[in-house]
Each structure stands twice: as structure tokens, then as C-alpha cells.
C-alpha positions in Angstrom: 0.0 0.0 0.0 1.1 3.5 -0.7 1.9 6.1 2.0 -1.4 7.8 1.0 -3.4 4.7 1.6 -1.6 4.1 4.9 -2.5 7.6 6.1 -6.1 6.9 5.0 -6.1 3.7 6.9 -4.6 5.4 9.9 -7.3 8.2 9.9 -10.0 5.5 9.8 -8.4 3.7 12.7 -8.0 6.9 14.7 -11.7 7.7 14.3 -12.7 4.2 15.3 -10.6 4.8 18.5 -12.4 8.1 19.1 -15.7 6.3 19.1 -14.4 3.8 21.7 -12.7 6.4 23.9 -15.8 8.7 24.1 -18.0 5.7 24.8 -15.8 4.9 27.8 -15.4 8.5 28.9 -18.4 10.5 27.6 -17.2 13.8 29.1 -14.5 13.9 26.5 -17.1 14.6 23.9 -17.4 18.2 25.0 -13.6 18.6 24.8 -13.7 17.1 21.3 -16.4 19.6 20.4 -14.2 22.5 21.5 -11.0 21.2 20.0 -12.4 20.9 16.5 -13.1 24.6 15.9 -10.0 25.7 17.8 -7.6 23.5 15.8 -9.6 24.1 12.6 -9.4 27.9 13.0 -5.7 27.8 13.7 -5.1 25.8 10.6 -7.1 28.2 8.5 -5.4 31.3 9.9 -1.9 29.7 9.5 -2.5 28.9 5.8 -4.7 31.9 5.1 -7.2 29.5 3.5 -5.0 29.0 0.5 -6.2 25.5 0.0 -9.9 26.0 1.0 -9.1 24.8 4.6 -12.4 26.3 5.8 -14.3 23.8 3.5 -12.5 20.9 5.1 -13.1 22.1 8.7 -16.8 22.7 7.9 -17.0 19.3 6.3 -15.6 17.7 9.4 -18.1 19.6 11.6 -20.9 18.4 9.3 -19.8 14.8 9.7 -19.3 14.9 13.4 -22.5 16.8 14.3 -24.7 13.7 14.9 -21.9 12.0 16.9 -21.6 15.1 19.2 -25.3 15.2 19.7 -25.5 11.5 20.3 -22.7 11.8 23.0 -24.0 15.1 24.4 -20.9 16.9 23.2 -23.0 19.7 21.5 -23.4 22.8 23.5 -26.7 23.4 21.9 -28.6 22.0 18.9 -27.4 24.7 16.5 -23.8 24.6 17.6 -22.4 22.9 14.5 -24.6 24.9 12.1 -23.3 28.2 13.5 -19.7 27.0 13.5 -20.1 26.1 9.8 -21.5 29.6 9.2 -18.5 31.2 11.0 -16.0 29.2 9.0 -17.7 30.0 5.7 -17.5 33.7 6.6 -13.9 33.4 7.5 -13.3 31.8 4.1 -15.0 34.8 2.4 -12.8 37.1 4.4 -9.7 35.4 2.9 -11.0 34.6 -0.6 -14.0 36.9 -1.1 -17.0 35.4 -2.8 -18.5 35.5 -6.3 -20.8 38.5 -6.9 -22.9 36.1 -8.9 -24.0 34.3 -5.7 -26.2 37.3 -4.9 -29.3 35.1 -5.4 -28.5 33.5 -2.0 -28.4 36.9 -0.5 -31.8 37.4 -2.0 -32.9 34.0 -0.5 -31.8 35.1 3.0 -33.6 38.5 2.7 -36.8 36.6 1.7 -36.8 35.1 5.2 -37.0 38.4 6.9 -40.7 39.1 6.5 -41.4 35.8 8.3 -39.3 36.9 11.2 -41.1 40.3 11.4 -44.5 38.5 11.4 -43.4 36.2 14.2 -42.1 39.2 16.2 -45.5 40.8 16.0 -47.2 37.9 17.7 -48.5 38.8 21.2 -48.0 35.6 23.1 -46.0 35.5 26.3 -45.4 31.8 25.8 -43.8 32.2 22.4 -40.0 32.7 22.4 -39.3 34.5 19.1 -35.5 34.3 19.4 -35.6 30.6 20.1 -38.0 30.0 17.2 -35.8 31.9 14.8 -32.7 30.1 15.8 -34.4 26.7 15.6 -36.1 27.2 12.3 -33.7 29.4 10.4 -30.2 28.3 11.4 -30.3 25.6 8.7 -31.4 28.1 6.0 -28.8 30.6 7.1 -26.1 27.8 7.0 -27.3 26.9 3.5 -27.2 30.4 2.3 -23.8 31.4 3.6 -22.2 28.1 2.6 -23.7 28.5 -0.9 -22.3 32.0 -1.2 -18.8 30.7 -0.3 -18.9 27.7 -2.6 -20.6 29.3 -5.6 -18.5 28.3 -8.7 -15.4 27.8 -6.6 -13.0 25.7 -8.6 -12.0 22.3 -7.2 -10.5 19.2 -8.6 -12.7 16.1 -8.5 -10.1 14.4 -6.3 -10.2 17.4 -3.9 -14.0 17.1 -3.7 -13.6 13.4 -2.8 -11.2 14.5 0.0 -14.0 16.8 1.3 -16.4 13.9 1.3 -13.9 11.7 3.2 -13.5 14.5 5.7 -17.3 14.3 6.3 -17.2 10.5 6.5 -14.4 10.0 9.0 -16.5 11.0 12.0 -19.2 8.7 10.7 -16.8 5.9 11.6 -16.7 7.2 15.1 -20.5 7.3 15.1 -21.0 3.6 14.0 -18.3 2.5 16.4 -20.1 4.2 19.3 -23.4 2.8 18.1 -22.0 -0.8 18.0 -20.7 -0.4 21.6 -23.9 1.2 22.7 -25.9 -1.7 21.3 -23.9 -4.6 20.0 -26.9 -7.0 19.7 -29.8 -5.7 17.6 -31.8 -8.8 18.3 -32.1 -7.9 22.0 -33.7 -4.4 21.5 -35.9 -4.6 18.4 -39.5 -5.4 19.3 -41.5 -3.4 16.8 -41.3 -1.6 13.5 -41.0 2.0 14.7 -37.7 4.0 14.5 -35.4 2.6 17.1 -33.4 4.8 19.5 -31.6 1.8 20.9 -30.1 0.8 17.6 -29.4 4.5 16.9 -27.0 5.1 19.7 -29.7 6.6 21.9 -30.2 9.5 19.6 -32.8 10.4 17.0 -33.0 7.7 14.3 -34.0 10.1 11.6 -30.8 12.2 12.0 -28.6 9.1 12.5 -29.9 7.4 9.4 -29.4 10.6 7.4 -25.7 10.9 8.2 -25.1 7.1 7.8 -26.9 7.3 4.5 -24.4 10.0 3.4 -21.6 7.8 4.7 -22.9 4.9 2.6 -22.5 7.1 -0.5 -19.0 8.3 0.4 -17.5 4.9 1.0 -19.3 3.5 -2.1 -17.8 6.2 -4.2 -14.4 5.7 -2.5 -14.6 2.0 -3.2 -15.6 2.3 -6.9 -13.6 5.3 -8.0 -10.6 5.7 -5.6 -9.6 2.3 -4.3 -6.3 1.5 -6.0 -5.1 -1.6 -4.1 -6.7 -4.8 -2.8 -6.2 -3.5 0.8 -8.2 -0.3 0.1 -10.9 -2.3 -1.7 -11.3 -4.6 1.3 -11.3 -1.7 3.8 -13.8 0.4 1.9 -16.0 -2.7 1.4 -16.1 -3.5 5.1 -16.9 0.2 6.0 -19.7 0.3 3.4 -21.2 -2.9 4.6 -21.1 -2.1 8.3 -22.4 1.5 7.9 -25.2 0.3 5.6 -26.1 -2.4 8.1 -26.3 0.0 11.0 -28.2 2.5 8.9 -30.9 0.0 8.0 -31.0 -1.2 11.7 -32.1 2.3 12.8 -35.5 1.5 11.3 -35.5 5.0 9.9 -36.1 4.7 6.2 -35.4 8.2 5.0 -31.6 8.3 5.3 -31.2 4.8 3.9 -33.4 5.4 0.9 -31.6 8.7 0.3 -28.2 7.0 0.5 -29.3 4.4 -2.0 -30.7 7.1 -4.3 -27.3 8.9 -4.2 -25.5 5.8 -5.3 -28.0 5.1 -8.1 -27.6 8.6 -9.4 -23.8 8.3 -9.4 -23.9 5.1 -11.3 -26.3 6.5 -13.9 -24.0 9.5 -14.4 -21.0 7.3 -14.8 -22.9 5.1 -17.2 -24.0 8.1 -19.3 -20.4 9.5 -19.6 -18.8 6.2 -20.4 -18.2 4.5 -23.7 -19.3 0.9 -24.5 -16.5 -0.8 -22.5 -17.0 1.5 -19.6 -20.7 1.0 -19.5 -20.3 -2.8 -19.3 -18.1 -2.2 -16.2 -20.6 0.2 -14.7 -23.4 -2.3 -15.3 -21.3 -4.9 -13.4 -20.8 -2.5 -10.5 -24.6 -1.8 -10.5 -25.3 -5.5 -10.4 -22.7 -6.1 -7.6 -24.1 -3.2 -5.6 -27.6 -4.6 -5.9 -26.5 -8.1 -4.7 -24.6 -6.5 -1.8 -27.7 -4.4 -0.9 -29.9 -7.5 -0.9 -27.4 -9.3 1.3 -27.2 -6.5 3.8 -31.0 -6.2 4.0 -31.4 -9.9 4.3 -28.9 -10.1 7.1 -30.6 -7.2 8.9 -34.0 -9.0 8.4 -32.5 -12.1 10.1 -31.2 -10.0 13.0 -34.6 -8.3 13.4 -36.7 -11.4 13.0 -38.3 -10.0 9.8 -39.4 -6.8 11.4 -37.3 -4.6 9.1 -39.2 -6.0 6.1 -42.4 -5.0 7.7 -41.0 -1.6 8.4 -40.2 -1.0 4.7 -43.5 -2.5 3.5 -45.3 -0.1 6.0 -46.7 -2.8 8.3 -46.7 -3.0 12.1 -45.2 -5.9 14.1 -48.3 -8.0 13.6 -48.1 -7.5 9.8 -51.1 -5.1 9.6 -50.7 -2.3 7.0 -50.4 1.2 8.4 -52.7 3.9 7.2 -50.0 6.5 7.6 -47.0 5.8 5.2 -44.8 8.6 6.4 -44.8 8.3 10.1 -47.3 11.2 10.7 -45.6 13.6 8.3 -48.6 13.7 5.9 -50.7 15.3 8.7 -48.0 17.9 9.4 -47.6 18.7 5.6 -51.4 19.0 5.2 -51.5 21.4 8.1 -48.7 23.5 6.7 -50.3 23.7 3.2 -53.6 24.7 4.8 -51.8 27.4 6.8 -50.2 28.6 3.6 -53.5 28.8 1.8 -55.0 30.8 4.7 -51.9 33.1 4.8 -50.5 33.1 1.3 -48.6 36.5 1.3 -46.6 36.7 4.5 -47.2 33.3 6.0 -47.9 32.8 9.7 -44.4 33.7 10.8 -41.3 31.8 11.8 -41.9 29.1 14.3 -45.7 29.6 14.4 -46.4 26.4 12.5 -45.4 24.4 15.5 -47.5 26.6 17.8 -50.5 26.3 15.4 -50.2 22.5 15.4 -50.5 22.6 19.2 -54.0 23.8 18.7 -55.1 21.7 15.7 -53.3 18.4 16.6 -53.2 18.7 20.3 -49.4 18.8 20.5 -46.6 21.2 19.4 -45.0 19.2 16.5 -42.1 20.6 14.5 -42.3 20.4 10.7 -40.3 17.5 9.1 -40.6 19.0 5.6 -38.5 22.2 5.1 -40.5 22.9 1.9 -44.0 22.9 3.6 -42.5 24.9 6.5 -41.1 27.6 4.1 -44.5 27.9 2.5 -46.6 28.0 5.7 -44.3 30.3 7.7 -43.0 32.6 5.0 -45.9 32.6 2.5 -45.1 33.7 -1.1 -41.6 34.8 0.1 -41.0 31.2 1.0 -42.2 30.0 -2.4 -39.8 32.4 -4.2 -37.0 31.4 -1.8 -37.6 27.7 -2.6 -37.5 28.4 -6.4 -34.1 30.0 -6.0 -32.8 26.9 -4.2 -34.3 24.6 -6.8 -33.3 26.4 -10.0 -29.9 28.0 -9.2 -27.9 24.7 -9.0 -29.2 23.5 -12.4 -28.2 26.9 -13.9 -24.7 26.4 -12.6 -24.6 22.8 -13.7 -25.2 23.7 -17.4 -21.5 24.7 -17.6 -20.4 22.3 -14.9 -20.9 18.8 -16.4 -17.7 17.4 -14.9 -19.4 17.6 -11.5 -20.2 13.8 -11.4 -21.7 14.1 -7.9 -24.1 16.9 -8.8 -27.3 14.9 -8.9 -26.4 12.8 -5.9 -25.8 15.9 -3.8 -28.9 17.7 -5.1 -31.2 14.8 -4.3 -29.6 14.2 -1.0 -30.6 17.7 -0.1 -34.1 17.5 -1.6 -34.9 14.1 -0.1 -33.5 14.9 3.3 -35.3 18.2 3.8 -38.6 16.3 3.1 -38.1 13.9 6.0 -35.7 15.6 8.4 -36.0 19.3 7.4 -32.7 21.1 8.2 -32.3 19.7 11.7 -28.6 19.0 11.0 -26.1 20.9 8.9 -25.5 18.0 6.4 -28.2 18.8 3.8 -27.3 22.5 3.9 -23.6 21.9 3.3 -24.1 19.2 0.7 -26.5 21.5 -1.2 -23.7 24.1 -1.3 -21.3 21.4 -2.7 -23.6 21.3 -5.8 -22.4 24.8 -6.7 -18.7 24.0 -6.9 -17.0 24.1 -10.3 -15.4 20.7 -10.6 -12.6 19.7 -12.9 -11.8 16.0 -13.3 -8.3 14.9 -13.0 -9.0 11.3 -13.7 -7.5 8.9 -11.1 -6.5 5.4 -12.3 -9.6 3.7 -11.1 -11.9 6.2 -12.7 -10.0 5.9 -15.9 -10.6 2.2 -15.9 -14.3 2.7 -15.5 -14.8 5.3 -18.2 -12.2 4.2 -20.8 
């Protein structure tokens, strides 16, 4: 193995050790959460962000967020999102940003009327500041990250390094999850999302970051594994992360991860010639067989309950009326609120308060799209159109961005089942806007030649 692959192996080992150490001594999680931005900022300042160091620090923060929240290392739920914002602003200080990214400034300004509407609410029990932080931190993170990354030039191999930076803390996450719950058989009794198999944290967010990890290690396996050792290592990581993702019983992240892989394979197939397409088809077939094997093993471990979960049945095999875990009701409520308040919306955070009256409990929106519409009205509609259309406008002259569709649909699918609860969808969306140039590695050349 080369020195590069040895360092890659070493980084993976170190992050597995981090998972073990924090499981043994949980208080170290807060120290870890403090060290990341301190060390990251020192690296950025020392190098004056000449190599886009802020992007790598932000990527690491995105990858580690769920792990920190799972181990109570986060100082608050918006900790990582605001750190990502700070590092993106630092990057703009050193490298400026494209004036053409003004559309994302417009997007952020379109959020202001919703804040003003919420501020005018006369309710002593409604904390406007808290509502704004909770509901708009993700949008702010997305907007600022998009401004920094808009048409920023990066080699394809450098983009892969950004993804690996995201995925390294995912190894710590699955290591911790395994130690927290080594035997899935002992804790799975129904078909609902399972906190025990998710390391004691929200299965929705856990499956989201593991689904992203699935994609990263699949792409690393197919495009960047140059030795048998790397192929074996990346295969093991892909299998283990996929298995633990499925075992969370949260479908959103797994389905999104699989969709990202399928989009990547279709793009590679499209840009390949006849010989390359045969190889891609073989990879597609192998991936399908591997996926069936992982799902079958998980089904064995869960005594068939995972099959019932994905076929929308309860533990007794009865089909559930609600296919999206209650999200349909929330989306319907948001759309009704939008139709009743189409211009300004009902104000930031007021959707949750409104559901307290209509549904009997204060339930936060799981769909960022329906939340934008209900709480921001027509301003939210225009904001969403900016988010949808701008990446495709950039992509017209950016066809070498092989991950574009995978990234875009990760964002779109994730915000429909987990909103912008974590920084990952916001950051990955911004990666769509990079201007990518392929410097073909040996493995990629084999696939496309």
C-alpha cells in the first residue's frame, strides 16, 4: 500500500478509536467539540485558507454533528450549524466570494418578513428568538455556505477528500453505536424507528448521516480504491455502515443514500463508452446483490421486522394507514396554513404553535418545503424556487461535477423527511455549486475508458 493509503487507513483507525474512547469516557465529547473549531481555525489562519481549509473544517463539523449530539458533546442543537457559518464567513474574508452568488443573499432576505410576522405575535409563551434560531439556522447555514462555494474551482479528487472528511466522524458514530448496542436482536420489538439501535439519539438524523456515509464509501470503493487493501477496507466500511443505517428502522436516510448511489452510477454510465458501460453495469449488479445481502442479514437479525417496516406494516403484519410516520398530517396542516396566509405566511416558528391547537401537540415540521410555504408565504415560495433552480443553472456549464445529482437529491430528499435539523443537507447542497474539474484517477480511468 502507498503512503497515502496508509494515512487513509490510519485516519479511519483513529476515528474508530475516538468512538471507543468517548463511549468509555463521555465527558471527552465536549472537549472534542471544543477542539475541532479551535484546531480548525488555527489551521485556516496559518494557511490563510489558500487550500480552502475552511471547507474541510466545515465538512468535518458536518460529519461529526450527529456524533456530538449523540454523546452530548454539543453545547446546543445549533452549535455545528453556527460553526459552519462562521468558517464560511472566515473563508469569504480570505478569498472573497462571487458576486454572482447574490441570489443566495436574496434568498436570505426573503426570510426576513417571516421573522417580522413572528415578532409581532402577542404571546408570552412564544419565544421568538428561540423559534428563529431553531427554524432558520439551517437556512442561514445553507445560504452562507452556498455563497462561499458558488462556482469555486475544485479538482474532483479534492472534492472526494472533502467527502472523506465528512465520512471520517461517521466511523466514530457507527463504532459508538455498536458499543452502545452490539446486539440488535435484543432491543428490536416493533417496526418503529429505534433509539436503541441508533446510539440513543434520533434515528432520523442518525440514518441521514449514515446514508451519506454509505455514499461516500461506495464512491471511494468504486472510484478511488487503487489496491486490494483499500478495496477490502472500503467494502467493510460500506457494509457495516449500511447495516447499522438499516437497523435504525428510519427509512429516510437509507433510501436517500441508495438514491445517491444510483444517481452516481447513472451519471458514470452516461459519460462512459461501450466498454466502460459494461463495467458500470457490473458494478450496478454487484451493488444490488450487496444491498440485498445487507438487507437480508438485517432482516435475520430483526426477525423479519425490518421487512415489515419497509413495507409499511406493524409488528403484527397489519398495513399502516400512515405511510410517512405522521408527516402527511403535518404537511397537510402546513399547506392549509399557507392557503390561509399566502402572502406573509404565519411567521417563523408559528407552524409548531399552530399544530399545538389543531393536533393537540406542538410538533415541528419535518418538511422544510412545507415549513417555508406556511411560515413565509409567497416569500418562501420564491426562496424555494431560488434553491431549486440555481444549482441547475450552474450545472449547465459544470458537467464534470459527477456528484451533482447525488448531492442535489440528498438535499431535496433529506429536507422532506428531516428538514434542516442538522447541517449536512445545507452543506451538501452548497457542494452542488462547486465548479469541478476532473483529474482522472487510475480507477476512474478504468471505468470510463
